[in-house]
C-alpha positions in Angstrom: -170.0 27.7 -65.1 -168.1 24.8 -66.7 -166.4 24.0 -63.4 -169.8 24.0 -61.7 -171.1 21.6 -64.2 -168.3 19.4 -63.6 -168.9 19.4 -59.8 -172.6 18.6 -60.3 -171.8 15.5 -62.7 -169.1 14.2 -60.2 -171.4 14.8 -57.0 -174.5 13.1 -58.9 -172.4 10.3 -59.9 -171.1 9.8 -56.3 -174.5 10.1 -54.7 -175.9 7.5 -57.4 -173.0 5.1 -56.4 -173.8 5.3 -52.7 -177.5 4.6 -53.2 -176.9 1.8 -55.5 -174.3 0.1 -53.4 -174.9 -3.4 -52.2 -174.9 -4.0 -48.2 -171.7 -4.2 -46.6 -173.4 -6.6 -44.3 -170.1 -8.5 -43.1 -169.3 -6.8 -39.9 -165.4 -6.8 -38.5 -163.9 -10.0 -37.0 -164.7 -9.8 -33.2 -162.0 -12.3 -32.5 -158.9 -10.7 -34.3 -156.4 -13.6 -33.0 -156.3 -15.3 -36.4 -154.6 -12.3 -38.1 -151.6 -9.9 -37.4 -150.3 -6.8 -38.4 -146.5 -8.1 -38.8 -145.3 -7.5 -42.3 -143.9 -10.7 -43.9 -145.5 -13.0 -41.3 -147.8 -16.0 -42.4 -151.1 -14.1 -41.1 -149.8 -10.5 -42.1 -151.8 -7.8 -43.8 -150.5 -9.1 -47.4 -151.8 -12.6 -46.7 -154.9 -11.8 -45.1 -157.0 -12.8 -47.9 -155.5 -16.5 -48.1 -156.3 -17.2 -44.2 -160.1 -17.9 -44.8 -161.8 -18.1 -48.3 -164.5 -15.5 -46.9 -161.6 -13.2 -46.4 -160.4 -13.3 -50.2 -161.6 -9.9 -51.0 -158.8 -8.4 -48.5 -156.5 -9.6 -51.4 -158.4 -9.0 -54.4 -160.8 -6.2 -53.7 -160.6 -2.9 -55.8 -162.3 -0.7 -53.0 -159.9 -1.4 -50.0 -159.4 0.8 -47.2 -157.2 2.8 -45.9 -155.8 5.2 -48.6 -153.8 8.2 -48.7 -156.1 11.4 -49.1 -153.8 13.3 -51.6 -154.9 16.8 -52.3 -154.3 16.2 -56.1 -157.0 13.6 -56.2 -159.5 15.4 -53.8 -162.7 17.1 -55.6 -163.7 20.1 -53.2 -167.5 20.3 -53.0 -170.3 22.0 -50.9 -173.3 19.9 -51.3 -172.7 17.1 -49.0 -173.9 19.2 -46.0 -172.6 19.1 -42.4 -172.2 15.9 -40.6 -175.9 15.0 -38.9 -175.0 13.1 -35.8 -177.9 12.5 -33.5 -176.1 10.9 -30.7 -177.0 10.1 -27.3 -175.7 8.4 -24.1 -176.1 4.7 -23.6 -174.3 1.8 -21.9 -171.1 0.9 -23.2 -168.6 -1.9 -22.7 -164.7 -1.6 -23.3 -163.4 -4.8 -24.9 -160.1 -6.1 -25.7 -160.5 -7.6 -29.3 -156.9 -9.1 -29.6 -155.6 -6.3 -31.8 -157.5 -3.2 -30.7 -159.5 -1.9 -28.1 -163.2 -1.4 -28.8 -165.9 0.6 -27.0 -169.2 -1.0 -27.8 -172.5 0.6 -27.1 -175.1 -1.9 -25.7 -178.0 0.1 -26.5 -179.4 2.8 -28.6 -176.5 5.5 -28.9 -178.2 7.3 -31.6 -177.3 7.7 -35.5 -175.6 9.4 -38.2 -177.6 10.5 -41.0 -176.3 10.4 -44.6 -178.7 11.2 -47.9 -181.7 10.5 -45.7 -180.6 7.2 -44.3 -180.1 6.7 -40.3 -177.0 4.5 -39.5 -177.0 3.5 -36.0 -174.0 4.0 -34.0 -172.6 0.5 -32.9 -169.1 1.0 -31.8 -165.7 2.7 -31.8 -162.3 1.7 -31.8 -158.6 2.8 -32.0 -155.7 2.3 -34.4 -152.2 3.4 -33.7 -150.7 4.8 -35.6 -153.5 6.1 -38.0 -154.6 4.0 -41.0 -155.4 6.8 -43.4 -152.9 9.4 -44.3 -153.1 12.9 -45.6 -150.8 13.8 -48.4 -148.7 11.1 -47.3 -148.6 12.0 -43.6 -149.4 9.3 -41.2 -150.6 10.5 -37.6 -150.3 9.0 -34.0 -153.8 7.6 -33.6 -157.0 7.2 -35.7 -160.7 6.5 -34.1 -163.3 4.6 -36.2 -166.9 5.2 -35.2 -168.6 2.2 -36.9 -172.4 2.7 -38.0 -175.0 0.3 -39.6 -178.1 1.2 -41.3 -181.2 -1.3 -40.9 -180.2 -2.7 -44.3 -176.9 -3.8 -43.2 -175.0 -0.8 -45.0 -171.9 0.4 -42.9 -170.5 3.9 -42.8 -167.5 4.7 -40.7 -166.4 8.1 -39.3 -162.6 8.3 -38.9 -160.8 11.1 -36.7 -156.9 11.5 -36.8 -155.0 12.7 -33.9 -151.4 13.9 -33.2 -149.4 14.1 -30.0 -150.5 17.0 -28.0 -153.0 18.2 -25.5 -155.1 15.4 -23.6 -158.4 14.2 -25.7 -161.1 14.4 -22.9 -163.0 11.7 -24.2 -159.9 9.2 -23.7 -159.3 10.7 -20.2 -162.6 9.7 -19.0 -161.5 5.9 -19.8 -157.8 6.3 -18.7 -158.5 4.4 -15.3 -160.3 1.5 -17.2 -157.6 1.4 -19.9 -155.0 0.9 -17.1 -157.1 -1.7 -15.4 -157.3 -3.8 -18.7 -153.6 -3.5 -19.2 -152.7 -5.0 -15.9 -155.2 -7.8 -16.0 -155.8 -11.0 -18.3 -159.5 -9.9 -18.4 -160.0 -8.2 -21.6 -163.3 -6.7 -21.0 -164.9 -4.0 -18.6 -168.3 -2.4 -18.2 -167.8 1.4 -18.6 -171.4 2.4 -17.8 -173.3 5.3 -19.4 -171.0 6.8 -22.0 -171.9 9.5 -24.5 -170.5 9.6 -27.9 -171.3 13.2 -28.2 -168.2 13.6 -26.1 -166.1 12.4 -29.1 -165.1 15.8 -30.4 -165.1 16.5 -34.2 -163.9 20.0 -34.3 -164.6 20.7 -38.0 -167.3 21.0 -40.4 -164.8 19.8 -43.2 -164.2 16.1 -44.0 -163.4 13.7 -47.0 -165.7 11.2 -48.1 -165.1 8.0 -50.4 -166.2 4.5 -50.7 -164.0 1.9 -49.4 -163.7 -1.1 -47.0 -163.3 -2.3 -43.5 -159.9 -2.0 -42.6 -159.7 -5.7 -40.8 -161.1 -9.0 -42.1 -163.3 -9.8 -43.8 -162.2 -6.3 -45.5 -166.0 -6.1 -46.5 -166.2 -3.2 -49.3 -169.0 -0.8 -50.0 -168.1 0.8 -46.8 -168.9 4.7 -47.0 -166.0 6.4 -45.3 -166.0 9.9 -43.7 -162.6 11.2 -42.6 -162.7 14.4 -40.5 -160.4 17.0 -41.8 -159.3 18.7 -38.6 -156.5 16.8 -36.8 -157.2 16.6 -33.1 -154.7 15.8 -30.3 -154.0 12.9 -27.6 -151.0 12.6 -25.3 -148.5 10.2 -25.5 -149.6 8.4 -22.5 -153.1 8.0 -24.1 -151.3 6.6 -27.1 -149.6 4.2 -25.3 -152.5 3.0 -23.3 -154.5 2.2 -26.2 -151.6 -0.3 -27.3 -150.4 -1.5 -23.7 -154.1 -2.6 -23.0 -153.8 -4.9 -25.9 -152.0 -8.1 -25.2 -150.1 -8.8 -28.3 -146.5 -8.3 -29.7 -147.3 -6.0 -32.4 -146.3 -2.2 -32.1 -149.0 -1.3 -34.5 -152.6 -2.0 -35.5 -152.7 -0.1 -38.8 -153.3 -1.9 -42.0 -150.9 -0.6 -44.9 -152.2 1.9 -47.5 -154.4 0.2 -50.2 -154.6 1.2 -54.0 -157.1 3.9 -54.8 -158.1 2.4 -58.2 -159.6 5.7 -59.7 -162.1 5.9 -56.9 -163.6 9.4 -56.3 -162.6 11.1 -53.2 -164.7 14.3 -52.1 -163.9 16.9 -49.5 -167.0 18.8 -48.1 -166.4 22.3 -47.5 -169.3 24.7 -46.6 -170.0 27.1 -49.0 -168.6 30.8 -48.3 -171.4 33.2 -47.8 
C-alpha cells in the first residue's frame, strides 16, 4: 500500500509538472551550419551556449537532453497509458539540414495525444549513433518524431536502433537518400508518406522532461523514449550519415546531467 501511495504522489507530481510547463516554443535550428559535434572545437557541443545569446541555455540549462536512462533512477508506473498516435499519410520532403537528415511533413500528418492535449506531428530526423543511452549503452541510430501543440509546446518520441534486419521505413527512402548523397542539392520531395509506417513495436516507454538536443536547446520538452530497440542495416545507418555533407562521424549530442529529474517508465498493468 505504501509503495502504491508513493507511485501516486510521484505520478501526480509529474502530471502537474507537465501541465504547468511554459511552452517550448523555440524550434530546432533549420540551418545547422553554425554548430558542430566535434568535441573541443570552437563550435562544438560544450560551446553551443556561447555561439548566440539565445542559445545560452545549452550551457546553463538544468533540464537538458539527452540523458542516460539508468534503471536505478527509473520509476515504473502503469497510469500513463498506451501511446495515442493518430497519424495519417501526408506529403513530405526529405531535407539535409547540415548535420542530420530531416523528413518534414508539409500537410496534416496527424497527432500524438498526451493528457488530453493533441500535438501535431511536424517532422522526424535521425541521429547516429543514438543520443539517449540505456544503462550507459549507446545504440547505432535514434530517430526523433517531433510534435507541437497549438500552444507551442513540444513533445518528442525517440526510437533506438541497433544493427540487424532492415528497417522498412528507411528501406522505402533508400533511393532518395542515395540521390542526395551524390548531389549538392540537399532536398527532395518524397511524396505521400505515412508516419504509421515508423514501427514502434512496444507498449513500454520512458517519459521525462528535457530539451531539444540541438540549439537553441529549448527546455520543457516532453520526451517519450520507446523501450523496445529496433533494427537497421549497416547500409541504412551509413546512408543517413553519407547523405549529410559534413566531416563529422557523429551527430549525437553528449549526455547531459539529469539534475534530480523524475524518469518514469510506463509498463501496462498485468491482468
